[in-house]
Each structure stands twice: as C-alpha cells, then as structure tokens.
TITISE-91806 format. One record per residue (C-alpha): residue number from 1; x negated, z negated, y. Coordinates in steps of 0.1 Angstrom, whole numbers, plus 5000, padded with zeros to 4 digits. Example, Ala and Ser with C-alpha at 12.3 -4.5 7.8 and 13.67 -1.06 7.14 Angstrom:
<bagus>
1, 4877, 4922, 4955 $
2, 4863, 4929, 4989 $
</bagus>
This chain:
<bagus>
1, 4851, 5308, 4958 $
2, 4867, 5278, 4945 $
3, 4840, 5271, 4923 $
4, 4812, 5267, 4947 $
5, 4839, 5248, 4970 $
6, 4847, 5224, 4943 $
7, 4808, 5220, 4936 $
8, 4799, 5218, 4967 $
9, 4827, 5187, 4972 $
10, 4817, 5170, 4938 $
11, 4786, 5168, 4957 $
12, 4795, 5153, 4986 $
13, 4821, 5129, 4962 $
14, 4794, 5119, 4943 $
15, 4787, 5078, 4944 $
16, 4814, 5080, 4970 $
17, 4839, 5053, 4950 $
18, 4853, 5027, 4968 $
19, 4841, 5035, 5002 $
20, 4854, 5035, 5035 $
21, 4852, 5072, 5052 $
22, 4848, 5078, 5091 $
23, 4887, 5085, 5094 $
24, 4896, 5056, 5078 $
25, 4872, 5037, 5099 $
26, 4888, 5045, 5131 $
27, 4919, 5038, 5116 $
28, 4915, 5005, 5111 $
29, 4897, 5001, 5152 $
30, 4929, 5018, 5160 $
31, 4950, 4996, 5145 $
32, 4928, 4964, 5165 $
33, 4927, 4981, 5194 $
34, 4965, 4980, 5199 $
35, 4972, 4946, 5183 $
36, 4951, 4937, 5213 $
37, 4965, 4953, 5237 $
38, 5002, 4944, 5226 $
39, 4995, 4908, 5221 $
40, 4966, 4901, 5241 $
41, 4976, 4864, 5240 $
42, 4964, 4859, 5203 $
43, 4929, 4870, 5214 $
44, 4916, 4845, 5242 $
45, 4895, 4819, 5248 $
46, 4877, 4802, 5215 $
47, 4906, 4816, 5195 $
48, 4902, 4807, 5158 $
49, 4905, 4838, 5137 $
50, 4905, 4843, 5097 $
51, 4901, 4874, 5075 $
52, 4897, 4881, 5042 $
53, 4890, 4910, 5018 $
54, 4887, 4919, 4982 $
55, 4853, 4931, 4967 $
56, 4862, 4969, 4969 $
57, 4835, 4979, 4997 $
58, 4861, 5001, 5013 $
59, 4884, 4968, 5021 $
60, 4851, 4950, 5031 $
61, 4846, 4985, 5053 $
62, 4879, 4982, 5063 $
63, 4875, 4941, 5076 $
64, 4847, 4950, 5088 $
65, 4855, 4978, 5113 $
66, 4887, 4959, 5124 $
67, 4869, 4928, 5131 $
68, 4841, 4950, 5154 $
69, 4869, 4957, 5178 $
70, 4882, 4921, 5180 $
71, 4849, 4909, 5188 $
72, 4839, 4934, 5211 $
73, 4873, 4925, 5232 $
74, 4865, 4888, 5238 $
75, 4829, 4875, 5218 $
76, 4839, 4841, 5223 $
77, 4869, 4842, 5198 $
78, 4857, 4823, 5160 $
79, 4858, 4844, 5135 $
80, 4860, 4831, 5098 $
81, 4852, 4861, 5076 $
82, 4850, 4865, 5038 $
83, 4855, 4886, 5005 $
84, 4852, 4887, 4970 $
85, 4869, 4878, 4937 $
86, 4878, 4845, 4946 $
87, 4908, 4863, 4963 $
88, 4922, 4885, 4934 $
89, 4951, 4861, 4928 $
90, 4961, 4870, 4965 $
91, 4951, 4904, 4969 $
92, 4949, 4919, 4934 $
93, 4975, 4903, 4917 $
94, 4982, 4942, 4897 $
95, 4950, 4934, 4879 $
96, 4956, 4896, 4868 $
97, 4994, 4899, 4851 $
98, 4994, 4909, 4816 $
99, 5023, 4919, 4816 $
100, 5021, 4944, 4846 $
101, 4984, 4958, 4831 $
102, 5007, 4966, 4796 $
103, 5034, 4980, 4818 $
104, 5009, 5000, 4839 $
105, 4987, 5013, 4806 $
106, 5017, 5019, 4783 $
107, 5052, 5012, 4802 $
108, 5084, 5031, 4799 $
109, 5081, 5046, 4827 $
110, 5048, 5071, 4817 $
111, 5071, 5094, 4799 $
112, 5096, 5095, 4822 $
113, 5068, 5106, 4847 $
114, 5054, 5133, 4824 $
115, 5086, 5146, 4820 $
116, 5090, 5153, 4859 $
117, 5055, 5160, 4858 $
118, 5060, 5187, 4836 $
119, 5093, 5201, 4854 $
120, 5077, 5202, 4886 $
121, 5043, 5216, 4882 $
122, 5041, 5249, 4867 $
123, 5003, 5258, 4863 $
124, 5016, 5299, 4857 $
125, 5016, 5312, 4895 $
126, 4984, 5291, 4906 $
127, 4962, 5306, 4881 $
128, 4979, 5340, 4882 $
129, 4962, 5338, 4923 $
130, 4927, 5323, 4914 $
131, 4923, 5344, 4881 $
132, 4916, 5374, 4871 $
133, 4924, 5368, 4835 $
134, 4943, 5335, 4836 $
135, 4957, 5342, 4800 $
136, 4919, 5336, 4788 $
137, 4929, 5297, 4796 $
138, 4950, 5279, 4767 $
139, 4980, 5258, 4784 $
140, 4964, 5225, 4782 $
141, 4932, 5242, 4802 $
142, 4956, 5253, 4828 $
143, 4976, 5220, 4833 $
144, 4947, 5202, 4836 $
145, 4926, 5225, 4862 $
146, 4956, 5232, 4886 $
147, 4965, 5192, 4887 $
148, 4930, 5178, 4891 $
149, 4927, 5208, 4922 $
150, 4963, 5196, 4934 $
151, 4946, 5158, 4933 $
152, 4917, 5168, 4951 $
153, 4936, 5194, 4978 $
154, 4962, 5161, 4988 $
155, 4926, 5137, 4993 $
156, 4907, 5158, 5011 $
157, 4931, 5154, 5048 $
158, 4921, 5115, 5040 $
159, 4882, 5122, 5044 $
160, 4862, 5136, 5072 $
161, 4854, 5168, 5055 $
162, 4864, 5196, 5073 $
163, 4880, 5214, 5041 $
164, 4912, 5229, 5037 $
165, 4924, 5233, 5001 $
166, 4961, 5237, 5007 $
167, 4964, 5274, 5011 $
168, 4961, 5274, 4974 $
169, 4994, 5260, 4969 $
170, 5030, 5275, 4985 $
171, 5050, 5250, 5005 $
172, 5075, 5248, 4979 $
173, 5044, 5238, 4949 $
174, 5029, 5214, 4978 $
175, 5066, 5191, 4975 $
176, 5068, 5196, 4942 $
177, 5035, 5179, 4932 $
178, 5041, 5153, 4963 $
179, 5074, 5145, 4944 $
180, 5057, 5139, 4912 $
181, 5029, 5116, 4932 $
182, 5056, 5098, 4949 $
183, 5076, 5090, 4914 $
184, 5046, 5081, 4901 $
185, 5038, 5055, 4931 $
186, 5078, 5042, 4927 $
187, 5078, 5037, 4888 $
188, 5046, 5020, 4885 $
189, 5045, 5000, 4916 $
190, 5079, 4991, 4930 $
191, 5113, 4986, 4921 $
192, 5123, 5012, 4898 $
193, 5150, 5002, 4873 $
194, 5131, 5012, 4841 $
195, 5103, 4984, 4854 $
196, 5132, 4955, 4857 $
197, 5108, 4946, 4889 $
198, 5078, 4937, 4871 $
199, 5059, 4953, 4895 $
200, 5074, 4939, 4927 $
201, 5072, 4905, 4912 $
202, 5039, 4899, 4909 $
203, 5031, 4899, 4946 $
204, 5048, 4864, 4949 $
205, 5011, 4848, 4955 $
206, 5006, 4868, 4986 $
207, 5040, 4862, 4999 $
208, 5039, 4826, 4989 $
209, 5006, 4827, 5010 $
210, 5021, 4845, 5043 $
211, 5050, 4817, 5045 $
212, 5019, 4788, 5035 $
213, 4999, 4802, 5067 $
214, 5025, 4807, 5087 $
215, 5042, 4770, 5083 $
216, 5012, 4752, 5089 $
217, 5004, 4768, 5124 $
218, 5038, 4764, 5133 $
219, 5038, 4728, 5122 $
220, 5007, 4721, 5140 $
221, 4988, 4721, 5112 $
222, 4964, 4746, 5117 $
223, 4948, 4763, 5149 $
224, 4941, 4794, 5142 $
225, 4954, 4823, 5155 $
226, 4958, 4851, 5132 $
227, 4954, 4852, 5096 $
228, 4937, 4887, 5084 $
229, 4938, 4902, 5051 $
230, 4924, 4934, 5038 $
231, 4932, 4947, 5003 $
232, 4950, 4980, 4986 $
233, 4979, 4999, 4988 $
234, 4986, 4987, 4952 $
235, 4991, 4955, 4973 $
236, 5016, 4964, 5000 $
237, 5037, 4988, 4980 $
238, 5049, 4959, 4957 $
239, 5048, 4932, 4984 $
240, 5069, 4952, 5010 $
241, 5096, 4955, 4980 $
242, 5093, 4915, 4976 $
243, 5104, 4913, 5005 $
244, 5132, 4936, 5011 $
245, 5121, 4955, 5043 $
246, 5136, 4988, 5051 $
247, 5148, 4991, 5015 $
248, 5118, 4997, 5000 $
249, 5129, 4976, 4972 $
250, 5159, 5000, 4968 $
251, 5168, 5011, 4928 $
252, 5168, 5047, 4918 $
253, 5174, 5057, 4882 $
254, 5176, 5095, 4884 $
255, 5138, 5107, 4889 $
256, 5150, 5137, 4916 $
257, 5162, 5113, 4940 $
258, 5138, 5091, 4945 $
259, 5122, 5116, 4972 $
260, 5152, 5113, 4992 $
261, 5154, 5075, 4995 $
262, 5118, 5063, 4985 $
263, 5086, 5080, 5002 $
264, 5051, 5066, 4995 $
265, 5035, 5079, 5029 $
266, 5066, 5053, 5052 $
267, 5057, 5026, 5029 $
268, 5015, 5027, 5020 $
269, 4997, 5055, 5041 $
270, 4964, 5052, 5047 $
271, 4953, 5021, 5065 $
272, 4990, 5009, 5056 $
273, 4998, 4976, 5072 $
274, 5022, 4949, 5074 $
275, 5025, 4927, 5105 $
276, 5040, 4893, 5111 $
277, 5045, 4887, 5147 $
278, 5061, 4850, 5158 $
279, 5078, 4840, 5189 $
280, 5091, 4805, 5204 $
281, 5120, 4812, 5225 $
282, 5128, 4783, 5254 $
283, 5148, 4758, 5228 $
284, 5112, 4760, 5211 $
285, 5131, 4780, 5177 $
286, 5112, 4803, 5161 $
287, 5110, 4836, 5158 $
288, 5096, 4863, 5138 $
289, 5090, 4905, 5142 $
290, 5079, 4921, 5110 $
291, 5060, 4956, 5112 $
292, 5056, 4979, 5085 $
293, 5030, 5004, 5095 $
294, 5032, 4992, 5133 $
295, 5071, 5002, 5134 $
296, 5096, 4974, 5139 $
297, 5111, 4968, 5102 $
298, 5149, 4957, 5091 $
299, 5153, 4923, 5072 $
300, 5185, 4930, 5051 $
301, 5194, 4895, 5072 $
302, 5221, 4894, 5103 $
303, 5208, 4891, 5139 $
304, 5217, 4897, 5170 $
305, 5186, 4904, 5185 $
306, 5171, 4929, 5163 $
307, 5141, 4932, 5158 $
308, 5135, 4896, 5161 $
309, 5150, 4870, 5131 $
310, 5153, 4835, 5132 $
311, 5121, 4824, 5110 $
312, 5142, 4795, 5093 $
313, 5167, 4823, 5083 $
314, 5138, 4847, 5070 $
315, 5121, 4817, 5054 $
316, 5148, 4805, 5036 $
317, 5151, 4844, 5021 $
318, 5116, 4855, 5009 $
319, 5114, 4817, 4992 $
320, 5145, 4822, 4972 $
321, 5132, 4860, 4969 $
322, 5101, 4842, 4953 $
323, 5117, 4821, 4931 $
324, 5134, 4853, 4919 $
325, 5096, 4868, 4911 $
326, 5091, 4835, 4890 $
327, 5119, 4839, 4870 $
328, 5113, 4878, 4861 $
329, 5079, 4867, 4853 $
330, 5088, 4834, 4836 $
331, 5108, 4853, 4813 $
332, 5081, 4880, 4804 $
333, 5063, 4854, 4794 $
334, 5085, 4840, 4769 $
335, 5095, 4876, 4756 $
336, 5052, 4880, 4754 $
337, 5050, 4849, 4729 $
338, 5078, 4857, 4708 $
</bagus>
C-alpha cells in the first residue's frame, strides 16, 4: 500500500517543481481580498500599484493570483507588473552572497543540525511498523527512507492532494521531526549564534528598498498606492529577523531550546507575508503598522499607540539595522580576501 501510494505521488509531483498549488492560489486570493476589505482607500479610482516577482513560476503564479482579485475589485487601477532575474538582488539575495552560499553549503551549522537530527529521528520504530523484515535494510538505508517519508508526508498538506501519510507516525515522532526542520530553518536562515548574523545581514538590500519606496510616497515623489513583492520563505525569514519584529531575531544557542522561542510556522508558513501600512494623523505625522502573516507585529521600540509606531522612529531603527548588516558583510569580505 505504501509503495503504491509513493509511486502515485511521484507521478503527481513529476515536472511540478516551482509551480503553485491550487491551495496556494486560494491563499493568495484570500490575502488580497482581506487587504481590500481592510484598506479600501488604497484601491480606489485610478490608483497606481506596482508588483514584482522572482523568476520562479510559483512566485509569478502567486503574484497573478493576488492581482486577479485586485483587478476584479477595481478594473480602473493601473498595475505595473513584472518578474525576472533582474530582481534577484532584492528578492533572491540568498543566491548571490558568496559568504552565505558557502555558509549554507558547508557552514558550522551543518554538524549541529545533523547531530540533532540523529538524536530526534529514530528509524527503527517506523521501519518495524512498515516492514515485516526491517533488519534487511542497512542503518543508512533505513535512515534515508524514514527521513524521506517524513518529508513527503510533511509537504502534502501544502498541496491540493487529498492524501494523508501522517498515520505512519506517532504524534511524538511528528513533533520530533518538526523540531529538526525548524532547527534547520533557524540555523541556516535566521539569527542563530553560530551564523554570526550572516544569514540575516544579506537581507539588507530588500529592507533598504522598502524604506526607499516608502519615503518616495511620503515625500510626494511617487504616486504609487502600493508596492507588492513576491518571493520565497528564504526571503522572508532573514528579512523579518533583520527588522527585529516579534523577536524573530532571537539568539538561541541550545538546539533543544529553539522550538520554544522560534517557530517556523509562525514566521514563514505557506503564503508568508509582511505588510507595512502607513497612516497620517491630523498633524500630518506619519505612522506605520507592520503585519507579519496578517497579524499585528511588535518592534523593539517604544510606542503608546501599538500597533502603530512613528515612522521617523522606525526609519531610524531600521536604518541602523541596515548599517549593522553592512558592517557584518564587510567584515566577512575582508576575511574571505585574506
């Protein structure tokens, strides 16, 4: 039964890399609909909107699904839409920084992750439940099989395939598997001490561009009502950590403690998104509200009007974070040259 199921899934997944599932399309449309409902003044008249995406089909499809709802709501909107590798510097910075590419492939985080994986995932109980003679497989074969089965079972809820492989594992086994993948995300993409903020620092071009486009509108240099960018979890995780919102930049040395304080499903679930919403008060002061996955997010700044922060304070704080990131990357470039 398991073999036939895996073969069936292999057929369904063939040539589907990078494509958006029906469920993913529905999520993008839902986000767009809720944005229109919450901020109707942004989408009125002949408002100008810009949307960009990476070259990956899933991101392009996400953008088009999102924009289809915007267009349906108000056909008079002027939408500038484009995609491609020209946006890699902003949206796929994780591919371009040589120090980070080296860290991701050969960094000191890998043995930490592998040791944790070895401790948390025991193939033997799963093999005994699935095979009459599990001892026929080598330890390495059993290890690879069980980890692959976990990976397949974990991705299915993000698709529109009505199959569930979760019953092959106990609740405790599922939790242990999630902890391993959560740790992998944290060590390779966020503010783990072992990474010395390298995975986070590489996001500074995107943060700088957010600030630049916001300032252009605030200062009357642009008439765009909204800027939308469609990218990846690898973009969102370091981006929010660089912003320092909701303690996503927590520094956690003990692998066993990561799952207590840093949860990937809260930071980068399916259709992860970050929103900056700007307001002017009666005195023409500019305020900002930041949403992480459509939930109001806190910054490490004082405010007496949460979730609203004065833009001048946020601008200054984020500019300092960019300088910090640039210093980190500059120091690594010097080390690489030596």
